[in-house]
PDB file of N, CA, C, O and CB in Angstrom:
ATOM      1  N   MET A   1      73.517  68.586  95.098  1.00  0.00           N
ATOM      2  CA  MET A   1      72.273  68.838  95.373  1.00  0.00           C
ATOM      3  C   MET A   1      71.796  70.427  95.054  1.00  0.00           C
ATOM      4  O   MET A   1      72.415  71.460  95.307  1.00  0.00           O
ATOM      5  CB  MET A   1      72.125  68.430  96.783  1.00  0.00           C
ATOM      6  N   GLN A   2      70.720  70.291  94.528  1.00  0.00           N
ATOM      7  CA  GLN A   2      69.919  71.591  93.994  1.00  0.00           C
ATOM      8  C   GLN A   2      68.491  71.756  94.692  1.00  0.00           C
ATOM      9  O   GLN A   2      67.634  70.874  94.745  1.00  0.00           O
ATOM     10  CB  GLN A   2      69.656  71.469  92.310  1.00  0.00           C
ATOM     11  N   ALA A   3      68.385  73.112  95.242  1.00  0.00           N
ATOM     12  CA  ALA A   3      67.003  73.617  95.569  1.00  0.00           C
ATOM     13  C   ALA A   3      66.611  74.587  94.798  1.00  0.00           C
ATOM     14  O   ALA A   3      67.481  75.214  94.193  1.00  0.00           O
ATOM     15  CB  ALA A   3      66.842  74.075  96.836  1.00  0.00           C
ATOM     16  N   LEU A   4      65.452  74.883  94.662  1.00  0.00           N
ATOM     17  CA  LEU A   4      64.606  76.148  94.348  1.00  0.00           C
ATOM     18  C   LEU A   4      63.749  76.595  95.218  1.00  0.00           C
ATOM     19  O   LEU A   4      62.734  75.983  95.551  1.00  0.00           O
ATOM     20  CB  LEU A   4      63.866  76.040  93.287  1.00  0.00           C
ATOM     21  N   LEU A   5      64.235  78.126  95.816  1.00  0.00           N
ATOM     22  CA  LEU A   5      63.070  79.084  96.288  1.00  0.00           C
ATOM     23  C   LEU A   5      63.086  80.270  95.979  1.00  0.00           C
ATOM     24  O   LEU A   5      64.163  80.745  95.619  1.00  0.00           O
ATOM     25  CB  LEU A   5      62.898  79.193  97.538  1.00  0.00           C
ATOM     26  N   LEU A   6      62.054  81.000  96.017  1.00  0.00           N
ATOM     27  CA  LEU A   6      61.727  82.117  95.530  1.00  0.00           C
ATOM     28  C   LEU A   6      62.484  83.168  96.532  1.00  0.00           C
ATOM     29  O   LEU A   6      62.868  82.616  97.564  1.00  0.00           O
ATOM     30  CB  LEU A   6      60.181  82.208  95.405  1.00  0.00           C
ATOM     31  N   ARG A   7      62.756  84.450  96.453  1.00  0.00           N
ATOM     32  CA  ARG A   7      63.464  85.380  96.588  1.00  0.00           C
ATOM     33  C   ARG A   7      63.130  85.378  98.198  1.00  0.00           C
ATOM     34  O   ARG A   7      64.043  85.090  98.972  1.00  0.00           O
ATOM     35  CB  ARG A   7      63.175  86.600  95.614  1.00  0.00           C
ATOM     36  N   ALA A   8      61.881  85.684  98.684  1.00  0.00           N
ATOM     37  CA  ALA A   8      61.543  86.022  99.930  1.00  0.00           C
ATOM     38  C   ALA A   8      61.565  84.901 101.046  1.00  0.00           C
ATOM     39  O   ALA A   8      61.913  85.075 102.214  1.00  0.00           O
ATOM     40  CB  ALA A   8      60.306  86.585  99.819  1.00  0.00           C
ATOM     41  N   PRO A   9      61.177  83.845 100.536  1.00  0.00           N
ATOM     42  CA  PRO A   9      61.338  82.818 101.872  1.00  0.00           C
ATOM     43  C   PRO A   9      63.383  82.538 101.868  1.00  0.00           C
ATOM     44  O   PRO A   9      64.040  82.334 102.889  1.00  0.00           O
ATOM     45  CB  PRO A   9      60.103  80.793 101.435  1.00  0.00           C
ATOM     46  N   TYR A  10      63.883  82.610 100.613  1.00  0.00           N
ATOM     47  CA  TYR A  10      65.539  82.437 100.704  1.00  0.00           C
ATOM     48  C   TYR A  10      65.779  83.489 101.507  1.00  0.00           C
ATOM     49  O   TYR A  10      66.118  83.115 102.630  1.00  0.00           O
ATOM     50  CB  TYR A  10      66.486  82.533  99.282  1.00  0.00           C
ATOM     51  N   GLU A  11      65.734  84.748 101.367  1.00  0.00           N
ATOM     52  CA  GLU A  11      66.119  85.805 102.580  1.00  0.00           C
ATOM     53  C   GLU A  11      65.711  85.598 103.770  1.00  0.00           C
ATOM     54  O   GLU A  11      66.373  86.071 104.693  1.00  0.00           O
ATOM     55  CB  GLU A  11      65.679  87.073 102.421  1.00  0.00           C
ATOM     56  N   ARG A  12      64.475  84.812 104.054  1.00  0.00           N
ATOM     57  CA  ARG A  12      64.450  84.435 105.528  1.00  0.00           C
ATOM     58  C   ARG A  12      65.157  83.289 105.821  1.00  0.00           C
ATOM     59  O   ARG A  12      65.156  83.158 107.045  1.00  0.00           O
ATOM     60  CB  ARG A  12      63.134  84.228 106.034  1.00  0.00           C
ATOM     61  N   ILE A  13      65.634  82.585 105.394  1.00  0.00           N
ATOM     62  CA  ILE A  13      66.283  81.323 105.894  1.00  0.00           C
ATOM     63  C   ILE A  13      67.704  81.127 105.160  1.00  0.00           C
ATOM     64  O   ILE A  13      68.236  80.064 105.479  1.00  0.00           O
ATOM     65  CB  ILE A  13      65.287  80.021 105.604  1.00  0.00           C
ATOM     66  N   ALA A  14      68.272  81.733 104.457  1.00  0.00           N
ATOM     67  CA  ALA A  14      69.776  81.854 103.768  1.00  0.00           C
ATOM     68  C   ALA A  14      70.867  81.403 105.147  1.00  0.00           C
ATOM     69  O   ALA A  14      71.694  80.511 104.960  1.00  0.00           O
ATOM     70  CB  ALA A  14      70.124  83.814 103.103  1.00  0.00           C
ATOM     71  N   ASP A  15      70.790  81.976 106.259  1.00  0.00           N
ATOM     72  CA  ASP A  15      71.536  82.041 107.139  1.00  0.00           C
ATOM     73  C   ASP A  15      71.780  80.476 107.574  1.00  0.00           C
ATOM     74  O   ASP A  15      72.892  80.001 107.805  1.00  0.00           O
ATOM     75  CB  ASP A  15      71.008  82.989 108.092  1.00  0.00           C
ATOM     76  N   ARG A  16      70.522  79.752 107.645  1.00  0.00           N
ATOM     77  CA  ARG A  16      70.239  78.570 108.522  1.00  0.00           C
ATOM     78  C   ARG A  16      70.378  77.782 107.288  1.00  0.00           C
ATOM     79  O   ARG A  16      70.598  76.602 107.561  1.00  0.00           O
ATOM     80  CB  ARG A  16      68.751  78.458 109.463  1.00  0.00           C
ATOM     81  N   LEU A  17      70.329  78.007 106.098  1.00  0.00           N
ATOM     82  CA  LEU A  17      70.778  76.766 104.985  1.00  0.00           C
ATOM     83  C   LEU A  17      72.081  76.689 104.613  1.00  0.00           C
ATOM     84  O   LEU A  17      72.564  75.734 104.004  1.00  0.00           O
ATOM     85  CB  LEU A  17      70.110  76.851 103.630  1.00  0.00           C
ATOM     86  N   ALA A  18      72.753  77.804 105.010  1.00  0.00           N
ATOM     87  CA  ALA A  18      73.982  77.728 104.778  1.00  0.00           C
ATOM     88  C   ALA A  18      74.946  76.859 105.930  1.00  0.00           C
ATOM     89  O   ALA A  18      75.913  76.114 105.768  1.00  0.00           O
ATOM     90  CB  ALA A  18      74.328  79.109 104.603  1.00  0.00           C
ATOM     91  N   ALA A  19      74.367  77.221 106.903  1.00  0.00           N
ATOM     92  CA  ALA A  19      74.747  76.552 108.358  1.00  0.00           C
ATOM     93  C   ALA A  19      74.442  74.735 108.284  1.00  0.00           C
ATOM     94  O   ALA A  19      75.076  73.767 108.703  1.00  0.00           O
ATOM     95  CB  ALA A  19      73.557  77.396 109.745  1.00  0.00           C
ATOM     96  N   LEU A  20      73.335  74.871 107.638  1.00  0.00           N
ATOM     97  CA  LEU A  20      72.808  73.229 107.635  1.00  0.00           C
ATOM     98  C   LEU A  20      73.283  72.228 106.590  1.00  0.00           C
ATOM     99  O   LEU A  20      73.705  71.084 106.756  1.00  0.00           O
ATOM    100  CB  LEU A  20      71.252  73.158 107.436  1.00  0.00           C
ATOM    101  N   ALA A  21      73.101  72.996 105.378  1.00  0.00           N
ATOM    102  CA  ALA A  21      73.590  72.452 104.289  1.00  0.00           C
ATOM    103  C   ALA A  21      74.572  73.353 103.586  1.00  0.00           C
ATOM    104  O   ALA A  21      74.029  74.200 102.876  1.00  0.00           O
ATOM    105  CB  ALA A  21      72.542  72.078 103.483  1.00  0.00           C
ATOM    106  N   PRO A  22      75.991  73.375 103.617  1.00  0.00           N
ATOM    107  CA  PRO A  22      76.595  74.029 102.978  1.00  0.00           C
ATOM    108  C   PRO A  22      77.066  73.984 101.594  1.00  0.00           C
ATOM    109  O   PRO A  22      77.492  74.920 100.916  1.00  0.00           O
ATOM    110  CB  PRO A  22      77.227  74.113 103.560  1.00  0.00           C
ATOM    111  N   ASP A  23      76.892  72.465 101.203  1.00  0.00           N
ATOM    112  CA  ASP A  23      77.119  72.239  99.664  1.00  0.00           C
ATOM    113  C   ASP A  23      75.924  72.116  98.730  1.00  0.00           C
ATOM    114  O   ASP A  23      75.986  71.587  97.620  1.00  0.00           O
ATOM    115  CB  ASP A  23      77.881  70.983  99.467  1.00  0.00           C
ATOM    116  N   LEU A  24      74.727  72.697  99.321  1.00  0.00           N
ATOM    117  CA  LEU A  24      73.506  72.808  98.883  1.00  0.00           C
ATOM    118  C   LEU A  24      73.447  73.936  97.801  1.00  0.00           C
ATOM    119  O   LEU A  24      73.381  75.099  98.201  1.00  0.00           O
ATOM    120  CB  LEU A  24      72.626  73.015 100.018  1.00  0.00           C
ATOM    121  N   ASP A  25      73.468  73.637  96.266  1.00  0.00           N
ATOM    122  CA  ASP A  25      73.265  74.961  95.640  1.00  0.00           C
ATOM    123  C   ASP A  25      71.720  75.417  95.381  1.00  0.00           C
ATOM    124  O   ASP A  25      70.757  74.868  94.846  1.00  0.00           O
ATOM    125  CB  ASP A  25      74.019  74.934  94.285  1.00  0.00           C
ATOM    126  N   VAL A  26      71.899  76.472  95.908  1.00  0.00           N
ATOM    127  CA  VAL A  26      70.156  77.120  96.280  1.00  0.00           C
ATOM    128  C   VAL A  26      70.064  78.010  94.889  1.00  0.00           C
ATOM    129  O   VAL A  26      70.921  78.820  94.535  1.00  0.00           O
ATOM    130  CB  VAL A  26      69.934  78.439  98.113  1.00  0.00           C
ATOM    131  N   VAL A  27      69.113  77.763  94.329  1.00  0.00           N
ATOM    132  CA  VAL A  27      68.748  78.473  92.715  1.00  0.00           C
ATOM    133  C   VAL A  27      67.311  79.598  93.375  1.00  0.00           C
ATOM    134  O   VAL A  27      66.297  79.209  93.954  1.00  0.00           O
ATOM    135  CB  VAL A  27      67.986  76.777  91.086  1.00  0.00           C
ATOM    136  N   VAL A  28      67.656  80.866  93.070  1.00  0.00           N
ATOM    137  CA  VAL A  28      66.570  81.633  93.493  1.00  0.00           C
ATOM    138  C   VAL A  28      65.976  82.221  92.418  1.00  0.00           C
ATOM    139  O   VAL A  28      66.597  82.872  91.577  1.00  0.00           O
ATOM    140  CB  VAL A  28      66.901  82.578  94.421  1.00  0.00           C
ATOM    141  N   LEU A  29      64.365  81.947  92.401  1.00  0.00           N
ATOM    142  CA  LEU A  29      63.782  82.396  91.289  1.00  0.00           C
ATOM    143  C   LEU A  29      63.094  84.016  91.939  1.00  0.00           C
ATOM    144  O   LEU A  29      62.329  84.354  92.842  1.00  0.00           O
ATOM    145  CB  LEU A  29      62.604  81.109  90.678  1.00  0.00           C
ATOM    146  N   GLU A  30      63.847  84.645  90.929  1.00  0.00           N
ATOM    147  CA  GLU A  30      63.845  86.297  91.421  1.00  0.00           C
ATOM    148  C   GLU A  30      62.459  86.801  91.076  1.00  0.00           C
ATOM    149  O   GLU A  30      61.726  86.112  90.366  1.00  0.00           O
ATOM    150  CB  GLU A  30      65.069  87.359  90.554  1.00  0.00           C
ATOM    151  N   PRO A  31      61.962  88.303  91.681  1.00  0.00           N
ATOM    152  CA  PRO A  31      60.847  88.585  91.522  1.00  0.00           C
ATOM    153  C   PRO A  31      60.521  88.630  89.961  1.00  0.00           C
ATOM    154  O   PRO A  31      59.453  88.340  89.421  1.00  0.00           O
ATOM    155  CB  PRO A  31      60.643  89.704  92.251  1.00  0.00           C
ATOM    156  N   ASP A  32      61.818  89.107  89.318  1.00  0.00           N
ATOM    157  CA  ASP A  32      61.634  89.186  87.673  1.00  0.00           C
ATOM    158  C   ASP A  32      61.435  88.218  86.712  1.00  0.00           C
ATOM    159  O   ASP A  32      61.335  88.501  85.518  1.00  0.00           O
ATOM    160  CB  ASP A  32      62.609  89.668  87.145  1.00  0.00           C
ATOM    161  N   GLY A  33      61.346  86.644  87.321  1.00  0.00           N
ATOM    162  CA  GLY A  33      61.309  85.309  86.723  1.00  0.00           C
ATOM    163  C   GLY A  33      62.548  84.920  86.733  1.00  0.00           C
ATOM    164  O   GLY A  33      62.756  83.734  86.988  1.00  0.00           O
ATOM    165  N   GLY A  34      63.643  85.781  86.470  1.00  0.00           N
ATOM    166  CA  GLY A  34      65.227  85.123  86.259  1.00  0.00           C
ATOM    167  C   GLY A  34      65.549  84.255  87.438  1.00  0.00           C
ATOM    168  O   GLY A  34      64.741  84.139  88.360  1.00  0.00           O
ATOM    169  N   LEU A  35      66.855  83.565  87.434  1.00  0.00           N
ATOM    170  CA  LEU A  35      67.478  82.657  88.340  1.00  0.00           C
ATOM    171  C   LEU A  35      68.454  82.874  88.570  1.00  0.00           C
ATOM    172  O   LEU A  35      69.125  83.383  87.672  1.00  0.00           O
ATOM    173  CB  LEU A  35      67.541  81.592  88.135  1.00  0.00           C
ATOM    174  N   THR A  36      68.998  82.657  89.695  1.00  0.00           N
ATOM    175  CA  THR A  36      70.249  83.254  90.484  1.00  0.00           C
ATOM    176  C   THR A  36      70.737  82.365  91.243  1.00  0.00           C
ATOM    177  O   THR A  36      69.986  81.919  92.110  1.00  0.00           O
ATOM    178  CB  THR A  36      70.023  84.402  91.341  1.00  0.00           C
ATOM    179  N   LEU A  37      72.210  81.806  91.148  1.00  0.00           N
ATOM    180  CA  LEU A  37      72.856  80.857  92.083  1.00  0.00           C
ATOM    181  C   LEU A  37      73.715  81.826  92.925  1.00  0.00           C
ATOM    182  O   LEU A  37      74.194  82.672  92.170  1.00  0.00           O
ATOM    183  CB  LEU A  37      73.752  79.643  91.319  1.00  0.00           C
ATOM    184  N   ARG A  38      74.050  81.999  94.078  1.00  0.00           N
ATOM    185  CA  ARG A  38      74.875  82.979  94.697  1.00  0.00           C
ATOM    186  C   ARG A  38      75.140  84.038  93.845  1.00  0.00           C
ATOM    187  O   ARG A  38      76.196  84.254  93.252  1.00  0.00           O
ATOM    188  CB  ARG A  38      76.068  82.457  95.152  1.00  0.00           C
ATOM    189  N   GLY A  39      73.757  84.912  93.811  1.00  0.00           N
ATOM    190  CA  GLY A  39      73.906  86.014  93.237  1.00  0.00           C
ATOM    191  C   GLY A  39      74.096  86.178  91.963  1.00  0.00           C
ATOM    192  O   GLY A  39      73.775  87.243  91.434  1.00  0.00           O
ATOM    193  N   ALA A  40      74.618  85.211  91.287  1.00  0.00           N
ATOM    194  CA  ALA A  40      74.941  85.391  89.799  1.00  0.00           C
ATOM    195  C   ALA A  40      73.688  84.392  88.856  1.00  0.00           C
ATOM    196  O   ALA A  40      73.168  83.314  89.145  1.00  0.00           O
ATOM    197  CB  ALA A  40      76.766  84.769  89.522  1.00  0.00           C
ATOM    198  N   PRO A  41      73.483  85.428  87.471  1.00  0.00           N
ATOM    199  CA  PRO A  41      72.529  84.827  86.841  1.00  0.00           C
ATOM    200  C   PRO A  41      72.654  83.082  86.561  1.00  0.00           C
ATOM    201  O   PRO A  41      73.723  82.670  86.109  1.00  0.00           O
ATOM    202  CB  PRO A  41      72.462  85.632  85.621  1.00  0.00           C
ATOM    203  N   PHE A  42      71.756  82.291  86.787  1.00  0.00           N
ATOM    204  CA  PHE A  42      71.673  81.163  86.515  1.00  0.00           C
ATOM    205  C   PHE A  42      71.142  80.655  85.353  1.00  0.00           C
ATOM    206  O   PHE A  42      70.098  81.265  85.118  1.00  0.00           O
ATOM    207  CB  PHE A  42      71.229  80.768  87.314  1.00  0.00           C
ATOM    208  N   ASP A  43      71.408  79.693  84.385  1.00  0.00           N
ATOM    209  CA  ASP A  43      71.096  79.420  83.216  1.00  0.00           C
ATOM    210  C   ASP A  43      69.790  78.491  83.554  1.00  0.00           C
ATOM    211  O   ASP A  43      69.883  77.491  84.265  1.00  0.00           O
ATOM    212  CB  ASP A  43      72.312  78.815  82.408  1.00  0.00           C
ATOM    213  N   PRO A  44      68.747  78.867  83.055  1.00  0.00           N
ATOM    214  CA  PRO A  44      67.745  77.900  83.156  1.00  0.00           C
ATOM    215  C   PRO A  44      67.570  76.295  82.745  1.00  0.00           C
ATOM    216  O   PRO A  44      66.805  75.453  83.216  1.00  0.00           O
ATOM    217  CB  PRO A  44      66.945  78.467  82.598  1.00  0.00           C
ATOM    218  N   GLY A  45      68.251  76.224  82.025  1.00  0.00           N
ATOM    219  CA  GLY A  45      68.402  74.917  81.338  1.00  0.00           C
ATOM    220  C   GLY A  45      69.069  73.989  82.313  1.00  0.00           C
ATOM    221  O   GLY A  45      68.804  72.788  82.268  1.00  0.00           O
ATOM    222  N   ALA A  46      69.994  74.514  83.273  1.00  0.00           N
ATOM    223  CA  ALA A  46      70.599  74.005  84.039  1.00  0.00           C
ATOM    224  C   ALA A  46      69.983  73.453  85.435  1.00  0.00           C
ATOM    225  O   ALA A  46      70.543  72.788  86.306  1.00  0.00           O
ATOM    226  CB  ALA A  46      71.443  74.781  84.097  1.00  0.00           C
ATOM    227  N   LEU A  47      68.466  74.007  85.361  1.00  0.00           N
ATOM    228  CA  LEU A  47      67.733  73.669  86.667  1.00  0.00           C
ATOM    229  C   LEU A  47      67.078  72.489  86.797  1.00  0.00           C
ATOM    230  O   LEU A  47      65.999  72.274  86.246  1.00  0.00           O
ATOM    231  CB  LEU A  47      66.798  74.557  86.964  1.00  0.00           C
ATOM    232  N   LYS A  48      67.782  71.522  87.645  1.00  0.00           N
ATOM    233  CA  LYS A  48      67.413  70.653  88.050  1.00  0.00           C
ATOM    234  C   LYS A  48      67.237  70.283  89.552  1.00  0.00           C
ATOM    235  O   LYS A  48      67.895  69.449  90.175  1.00  0.00           O
ATOM    236  CB  LYS A  48      67.973  70.077  87.478  1.00  0.00           C
ATOM    237  N   PRO A  49      66.355  70.963  89.955  1.00  0.00           N
ATOM    238  CA  PRO A  49      66.199  70.775  91.723  1.00  0.00           C
ATOM    239  C   PRO A  49      65.819  69.366  92.216  1.00  0.00           C
ATOM    240  O   PRO A  49      65.023  68.572  91.714  1.00  0.00           O
ATOM    241  CB  PRO A  49      64.918  71.778  92.374  1.00  0.00           C
ATOM    242  N   ASP A  50      66.513  69.256  93.225  1.00  0.00           N
ATOM    243  CA  ASP A  50      66.242  68.087  94.163  1.00  0.00           C
ATOM    244  C   ASP A  50      65.044  68.431  95.159  1.00  0.00           C
ATOM    245  O   ASP A  50      64.101  67.675  95.392  1.00  0.00           O
ATOM    246  CB  ASP A  50      67.602  67.736  95.028  1.00  0.00           C
ATOM    247  N   ILE A  51      65.204  69.477  95.611  1.00  0.00           N
ATOM    248  CA  ILE A  51      64.413  70.202  96.675  1.00  0.00           C
ATOM    249  C   ILE A  51      63.635  71.472  96.218  1.00  0.00           C
ATOM    250  O   ILE A  51      64.296  72.486  95.997  1.00  0.00           O
ATOM    251  CB  ILE A  51      65.364  70.621  97.784  1.00  0.00           C
ATOM    252  N   TRP A  52      62.245  71.498  96.054  1.00  0.00           N
ATOM    253  CA  TRP A  52      61.381  72.365  95.798  1.00  0.00           C
ATOM    254  C   TRP A  52      60.863  73.199  97.212  1.00  0.00           C
ATOM    255  O   TRP A  52      60.031  72.554  97.851  1.00  0.00           O
ATOM    256  CB  TRP A  52      60.331  71.618  95.047  1.00  0.00           C
ATOM    257  N   TRP A  53      61.184  74.375  97.727  1.00  0.00           N
ATOM    258  CA  TRP A  53      60.528  74.801  98.659  1.00  0.00           C
ATOM    259  C   TRP A  53      59.552  75.724  98.553  1.00  0.00           C
ATOM    260  O   TRP A  53      59.806  76.821  98.056  1.00  0.00           O
ATOM    261  CB  TRP A  53      61.211  75.115  99.356  1.00  0.00           C
ATOM    262  N   LEU A  54      58.186  75.376  99.048  1.00  0.00           N
ATOM    263  CA  LEU A  54      56.973  75.673  98.478  1.00  0.00           C
ATOM    264  C   LEU A  54      56.634  76.441 100.058  1.00  0.00           C
ATOM    265  O   LEU A  54      56.695  75.973 101.195  1.00  0.00           O
ATOM    266  CB  LEU A  54      55.939  74.195  97.785  1.00  0.00           C
ATOM    267  N   SER A  55      56.213  77.975  99.501  1.00  0.00           N
ATOM    268  CA  SER A  55      55.905  79.083 100.563  1.00  0.00           C
ATOM    269  C   SER A  55      54.759  79.713  99.991  1.00  0.00           C
ATOM    270  O   SER A  55      54.402  79.400  98.855  1.00  0.00           O
ATOM    271  CB  SER A  55      57.109  80.184 100.849  1.00  0.00           C
ATOM    272  N   LEU A  56      54.087  80.650 100.723  1.00  0.00           N
ATOM    273  CA  LEU A  56      53.081  81.280 100.481  1.00  0.00           C
ATOM    274  C   LEU A  56      53.466  81.912  99.456  1.00  0.00           C
ATOM    275  O   LEU A  56      52.653  81.802  98.538  1.00  0.00           O
ATOM    276  CB  LEU A  56      52.590  81.952 101.409  1.00  0.00           C
ATOM    277  N   GLU A  57      54.364  82.533  99.208  1.00  0.00           N
ATOM    278  CA  GLU A  57      54.848  83.374  98.091  1.00  0.00           C
ATOM    279  C   GLU A  57      54.702  82.850  96.346  1.00  0.00           C
ATOM    280  O   GLU A  57      54.702  83.421  95.256  1.00  0.00           O
ATOM    281  CB  GLU A  57      56.397  83.548  98.475  1.00  0.00           C
ATOM    282  N   ALA A  58      54.586  81.453  96.837  1.00  0.00           N
ATOM    283  CA  ALA A  58      54.446  81.082  95.383  1.00  0.00           C
ATOM    284  C   ALA A  58      53.034  80.843  94.741  1.00  0.00           C
ATOM    285  O   ALA A  58      52.780  80.277  93.677  1.00  0.00           O
ATOM    286  CB  ALA A  58      55.193  79.856  95.190  1.00  0.00           C
ATOM    287  N   PHE A  59      52.145  81.434  95.683  1.00  0.00           N
ATOM    288  CA  PHE A  59      50.999  81.532  95.341  1.00  0.00           C
ATOM    289  C   PHE A  59      50.848  82.930  94.746  1.00  0.00           C
ATOM    290  O   PHE A  59      51.608  83.755  95.253  1.00  0.00           O
ATOM    291  CB  PHE A  59      50.184  81.199  96.393  1.00  0.00           C
ATOM    292  N   GLY A  60      50.109  83.346  93.868  1.00  0.00           N
ATOM    293  CA  GLY A  60      49.739  84.776  93.494  1.00  0.00           C
ATOM    294  C   GLY A  60      50.305  85.376  92.567  1.00  0.00           C
ATOM    295  O   GLY A  60      50.300  84.634  91.584  1.00  0.00           O
ATOM    296  N   LYS A  61      50.902  86.543  92.303  1.00  0.00           N
ATOM    297  CA  LYS A  61      51.431  87.229  91.152  1.00  0.00           C
ATOM    298  C   LYS A  61      53.113  86.848  91.432  1.00  0.00           C
ATOM    299  O   LYS A  61      53.890  86.581  90.516  1.00  0.00           O
ATOM    300  CB  LYS A  61      50.964  89.041  91.136  1.00  0.00           C
ATOM    301  N   ARG A  62      53.485  86.885  92.869  1.00  0.00           N
ATOM    302  CA  ARG A  62      54.770  86.990  93.586  1.00  0.00           C
ATOM    303  C   ARG A  62      55.501  85.544  93.142  1.00  0.00           C
ATOM    304  O   ARG A  62      56.731  85.515  93.095  1.00  0.00           O
ATOM    305  CB  ARG A  62      54.529  87.193  95.362  1.00  0.00           C
ATOM    306  N   GLY A  63      54.722  84.353  92.820  1.00  0.00           N
ATOM    307  CA  GLY A  63      55.155  83.193  92.517  1.00  0.00           C
ATOM    308  C   GLY A  63      55.717  83.149  91.116  1.00  0.00           C
ATOM    309  O   GLY A  63      56.600  82.316  90.909  1.00  0.00           O
ATOM    310  N   GLY A  64      55.352  83.883  90.185  1.00  0.00           N
ATOM    311  CA  GLY A  64      55.746  83.675  88.888  1.00  0.00           C
ATOM    312  C   GLY A  64      55.516  82.780  88.250  1.00  0.00           C
ATOM    313  O   GLY A  64      54.306  82.604  88.108  1.00  0.00           O
ATOM    314  N   ASP A  65      56.282  81.920  87.650  1.00  0.00           N
ATOM    315  CA  ASP A  65      56.401  80.724  86.799  1.00  0.00           C
ATOM    316  C   ASP A  65      56.997  79.693  87.934  1.00  0.00           C
ATOM    317  O   ASP A  65      57.665  78.727  87.565  1.00  0.00           O
ATOM    318  CB  ASP A  65      57.449  80.976  85.359  1.00  0.00           C
ATOM    319  N   TYR A  66      56.754  79.912  89.220  1.00  0.00           N
ATOM    320  CA  TYR A  66      56.919  78.589  90.259  1.00  0.00           C
ATOM    321  C   TYR A  66      56.417  77.233  90.064  1.00  0.00           C
ATOM    322  O   TYR A  66      57.169  76.258  90.075  1.00  0.00           O
ATOM    323  CB  TYR A  66      56.312  78.857  91.473  1.00  0.00           C
ATOM    324  N   PHE A  67      55.203  77.160  89.893  1.00  0.00           N
ATOM    325  CA  PHE A  67      54.414  75.971  89.627  1.00  0.00           C
ATOM    326  C   PHE A  67      54.376  75.522  88.265  1.00  0.00           C
ATOM    327  O   PHE A  67      53.925  74.387  88.113  1.00  0.00           O
ATOM    328  CB  PHE A  67      53.112  76.159  90.032  1.00  0.00           C
ATOM    329  N   PRO A  68      54.850  76.327  86.932  1.00  0.00           N
ATOM    330  CA  PRO A  68      55.074  75.380  85.972  1.00  0.00           C
ATOM    331  C   PRO A  68      56.308  74.478  85.596  1.00  0.00           C
ATOM    332  O   PRO A  68      56.534  73.478  84.914  1.00  0.00           O
ATOM    333  CB  PRO A  68      54.832  75.970  85.067  1.00  0.00           C
ATOM    334  N   ARG A  69      57.161  75.592  86.610  1.00  0.00           N
ATOM    335  CA  ARG A  69      58.746  74.815  86.679  1.00  0.00           C
ATOM    336  C   ARG A  69      58.335  73.481  87.449  1.00  0.00           C
ATOM    337  O   ARG A  69      58.584  72.347  87.038  1.00  0.00           O
ATOM    338  CB  ARG A  69      60.163  75.823  87.719  1.00  0.00           C
ATOM    339  N   LEU A  70      57.775  73.743  88.441  1.00  0.00           N
ATOM    340  CA  LEU A  70      57.514  72.580  89.553  1.00  0.00           C
ATOM    341  C   LEU A  70      57.110  71.319  88.414  1.00  0.00           C
ATOM    342  O   LEU A  70      57.912  70.427  88.139  1.00  0.00           O
ATOM    343  CB  LEU A  70      55.997  73.035  90.883  1.00  0.00           C
ATOM    344  N   ALA A  71      55.837  71.406  87.859  1.00  0.00           N
ATOM    345  CA  ALA A  71      55.183  70.588  86.882  1.00  0.00           C
ATOM    346  C   ALA A  71      56.095  69.917  86.175  1.00  0.00           C
ATOM    347  O   ALA A  71      56.148  68.692  86.067  1.00  0.00           O
ATOM    348  CB  ALA A  71      54.363  71.276  86.020  1.00  0.00           C
ATOM    349  N   ALA A  72      56.864  70.753  85.657  1.00  0.00           N
ATOM    350  CA  ALA A  72      57.747  70.108  84.486  1.00  0.00           C
ATOM    351  C   ALA A  72      59.200  69.331  85.143  1.00  0.00           C
ATOM    352  O   ALA A  72      60.234  69.008  84.558  1.00  0.00           O
ATOM    353  CB  ALA A  72      58.240  71.492  83.322  1.00  0.00           C
ATOM    354  N   SER A  73      58.857  69.204  86.405  1.00  0.00           N
ATOM    355  CA  SER A  73      60.388  68.655  87.172  1.00  0.00           C
ATOM    356  C   SER A  73      59.881  67.084  87.631  1.00  0.00           C
ATOM    357  O   SER A  73      59.062  67.037  88.549  1.00  0.00           O
ATOM    358  CB  SER A  73      60.977  69.829  88.923  1.00  0.00           C
ATOM    359  N   PRO A  74      60.270  66.001  87.116  1.00  0.00           N
ATOM    360  CA  PRO A  74      60.125  64.525  87.268  1.00  0.00           C
ATOM    361  C   PRO A  74      60.415  64.165  88.484  1.00  0.00           C
ATOM    362  O   PRO A  74      59.752  63.350  89.125  1.00  0.00           O
ATOM    363  CB  PRO A  74      60.901  63.754  86.417  1.00  0.00           C
ATOM    364  N   ASP A  75      61.749  64.932  89.019  1.00  0.00           N
ATOM    365  CA  ASP A  75      62.299  64.657  90.141  1.00  0.00           C
ATOM    366  C   ASP A  75      62.036  65.741  91.506  1.00  0.00           C
ATOM    367  O   ASP A  75      62.753  65.850  92.501  1.00  0.00           O
ATOM    368  CB  ASP A  75      63.680  64.524  89.736  1.00  0.00           C
ATOM    369  N   ALA A  76      60.908  66.400  91.220  1.00  0.00           N
ATOM    370  CA  ALA A  76      60.524  67.348  92.702  1.00  0.00           C
ATOM    371  C   ALA A  76      60.244  66.420  93.985  1.00  0.00           C
ATOM    372  O   ALA A  76      59.713  65.310  93.993  1.00  0.00           O
ATOM    373  CB  ALA A  76      58.946  68.344  92.486  1.00  0.00           C
ATOM    374  N   ARG A  77      60.698  67.100  94.974  1.00  0.00           N
ATOM    375  CA  ARG A  77      60.544  66.571  96.420  1.00  0.00           C
ATOM    376  C   ARG A  77      60.181  67.375  97.151  1.00  0.00           C
ATOM    377  O   ARG A  77      60.012  67.099  98.338  1.00  0.00           O
ATOM    378  CB  ARG A  77      61.556  66.076  97.030  1.00  0.00           C
TER     379      ARG A  77
END
C-alpha cells in the first residue's frame, strides 16, 4: 500500500507511521516538488497512492502540486 504525504507532516508522524504500518510505502512530496521514498528519489510515474494525507501544508505555496496530483488519482481516499 502506498501513501503520499508532504514533507512537514511526514516528519511529524514518521515514527508513528513506521510503528503502526511498517509495510506502508510512504512517498514524500518534497518542498522542491520532487518525490522520495525512504529518502531516495521516487519515479513520479510509479505514484499510485492508496492514501492521501491532507494537512494544512497542502494549501498555499508549501503544497506545490499536491492537489493536481490528487485530482489525477482515481483511487484517492
